[in-house]
C-alpha angles and dihedrals in degrees: 000000000000125000135194086239094061090095089067091062100043116118113251126206114227108184108296095349134066125221113215091226143352097268104113120180103209121215112285136159119248103179097251095096122155094325098063107040095158094052090045094052093045091053094048091043090054089056090054090048088052091058109267107150093206124030119187134195126239123262105309121203115230097197142014092249086068095054114148097193134182083043117074117231133148121292132201098167095138145358088275088074095058098085092057091054092047087065089062099043091049091049092050096043090050088074097042097257131129121249123218131191123207113214119206142177113189097195112183091003092064114100093202091200089151101042097032088212123137115243127218123270123222090220129081088250132046116263139202113224140170090256107211088331096309117114133245105026111182127203138162131219112272115236124207088261090052090054090051088052092051089050089052092050090049093049092049091049090052091052090049089051090053090049089050089059103258118156097199131039113202121205110210105219094212083070084068087063094168096081101097118072092211090061098039120070096157119139096201133080091295098056141058115030118050092247087061094044089052092047096092093052090049091051092050091052093047093046092050095047090050091051102044109000096108092073106004129066114234115217135181126218110204131170104220094192135023096189088237098113115220090351092070146024112306132201089218093041129050098336094083090047092053093048091046090054092051100025101130100029102087122053091231139011117222106193135180144139124272152266117032093254088061099034095049098038114161122254089249091067104022122062122212110284092013092151096057095094089059101041106033093091093065097077090056090062102047140039090212123100115275124210121202136176135203116141096292111186103146120076088213090060090047092053090046091053091053 
């Protein structure tokens, strides 16, 4: 017998890999981080056992200059971190699901209380910020050579992820922190016109596909609206232009609204599918799969979204 819900359980090709169904657990932090690899892997493995076709890590730091201590997130700074991630990929693969790793570099938002290393600023000058709520947060202006170095760190992290057994490598678009004109006053090839501000994100996608794209899917997580009006990214502003520029480069688009207070709104204030008005335009601009979130609990709403 056929059912209108069958579409939820159809396999879906994502680049060189195939998800067993359309249930995609997007990257999210769970508090285990790099210090509790066994708890982290057990939690992700339980999601795969429950039926999620794709299970992703939390935000995972690619380098010690992007250290968000005292918070605990994932780390893949060096080859020494690979065994911890293999615990997760094995736990997820045990139940036939795909495992994804989200790579991140927090730049001037990283507190670096563990590494004590200054991060890179998006601006043409170094800035002092309240990094993740911890003052003072120091950063220095990133030179062109610095950007090349970040690309190298990102590429190496992607390769380590592949060696750890991940099936998807997720590029966290906030890593491409040059997108917004209000934050970017650079006068070089990474500033000014939107095509320049989107250059770093394009390079990260191209680098990652070149490094792992033969066997791993390469995805992009991008907040298409920050609910800040003209002071932030907007779904009816530059977000469609950015996605149009890069539409067919990644193997999948993972889109949402930002920040956490908006993205993780409680059920009391956010109805099921509340993000659809902001993200529905994306599928019109790309042939690639599009992942969305929004407190989905009803299979009817899930089918409707598809």
